[in-house]
C-alpha positions as CSV (number, residue, x, y, z in Angstrom):
1,M,4.6,-8.5,-1.5
2,A,5.4,-10.6,-5.0
3,F,2.0,-10.0,-6.7
4,K,2.4,-6.2,-5.8
5,L,5.9,-6.2,-7.2
6,V,4.8,-8.3,-10.8
7,L,1.4,-6.0,-11.1
8,G,3.4,-2.8,-10.4
9,L,6.2,-3.9,-13.5
10,A,3.7,-5.0,-15.8
11,L,1.9,-1.5,-15.0
12,I,5.1,0.2,-15.8
13,G,5.9,-2.0,-18.8
14,G,2.4,-1.8,-20.5
15,G,2.1,2.0,-20.1
16,T,5.3,2.6,-21.3
17,V,4.6,0.4,-24.6
18,L,1.2,2.3,-25.0
19,A,2.9,6.1,-24.3
20,L,5.5,5.4,-26.5
21,L,4.0,3.7,-29.6
22,F,0.4,4.4,-29.3
23,R,0.2,7.6,-28.2
24,D,-2.4,8.4,-31.2
25,A,-4.2,5.0,-31.4
26,E,-8.1,5.7,-30.1
27,V,-9.7,2.8,-28.5
28,L,-13.1,3.7,-27.3
29,W,-13.0,7.1,-25.3
30,F,-8.9,7.0,-24.5
31,R,-5.7,7.3,-26.4
32,G,-2.7,5.7,-26.1
33,G,-0.7,8.3,-24.6
34,P,-2.4,9.9,-21.7
35,L,-3.7,6.1,-20.3
36,G,0.0,4.8,-20.9
37,L,0.9,7.9,-18.4
38,V,-1.8,6.9,-15.7
39,L,-1.0,3.1,-15.8
40,I,3.0,4.0,-15.3
41,F,1.7,6.4,-12.1
42,L,-0.5,3.6,-10.5
43,G,2.9,1.2,-11.2
44,V,4.9,3.4,-9.5
45,I,2.7,3.3,-6.7
46,D,2.5,-0.3,-6.5
47,L,6.3,-0.8,-6.9
48,F,6.8,1.8,-4.1
49,E,4.0,-0.1,-1.8
50,A,5.7,-3.7,-2.4
51,L,9.1,-2.2,-1.7
52,R,8.8,0.2,1.4
53,P,9.8,-1.7,4.4
54,R,6.7,-2.3,6.6
55,R,6.9,-1.8,10.7
56,R,3.5,-4.1,11.7
57,S,2.7,-3.9,14.8
58,K,0.9,-6.7,16.7
59,P,-2.7,-6.4,16.2
60,R,-5.2,-4.9,18.8
61,G,-8.0,-4.9,19.8
62,I,-10.2,-1.7,20.3
63,L,-9.8,-2.1,23.9
64,G,-6.3,-1.3,23.2
65,E,-6.2,1.2,20.8
66,L,-8.5,2.9,23.1
67,A,-6.2,2.7,25.7
68,D,-2.9,3.9,23.8
69,D,-5.4,6.8,23.3
70,L,-6.4,7.7,26.6
71,G,-2.4,7.1,27.3
72,V,-3.4,4.2,30.1
73,D,-0.8,1.1,29.8
74,S,-3.4,-1.4,30.0
75,R,-0.2,-4.4,29.6
76,R,1.3,-2.7,32.8
77,D,-1.4,-2.2,35.5
78,R,-2.6,-6.3,34.6
79,R,0.9,-7.3,35.2
80,Q,0.9,-5.2,38.5
81,D,-2.4,-6.1,39.7
82,D,-1.1,-10.0,38.8
83,R,1.7,-9.5,41.3
84,S,-0.1,-8.4,44.5
85,R,-2.6,-11.3,44.1
C-alpha cells in the first residue's frame, strides 16, 4: 500500500510540473502538457487504489468458487457428514 501511495503522489507531482511549467516543451514525440495530464490521471488512480478499503475474503480453491456459483454450501454439507459418522 505504501508503494502505491508514494507512486501516486510522485505521478501527480511530476504531472503537475509537466503540465504547468513545461506545457510547450517537446521531448521526442510528446509535449509536456498532455503528458502531464496523463500522469496526473494515472497518479489519481493509484492513490484511489492505495487508499480504498479492501475486503478480502479467504481465498478458496476452484471447487469452492464453483460451489458458490451453483449455490451449494460445501462447508455446511461437510459438517453434517462429519457429525453423522
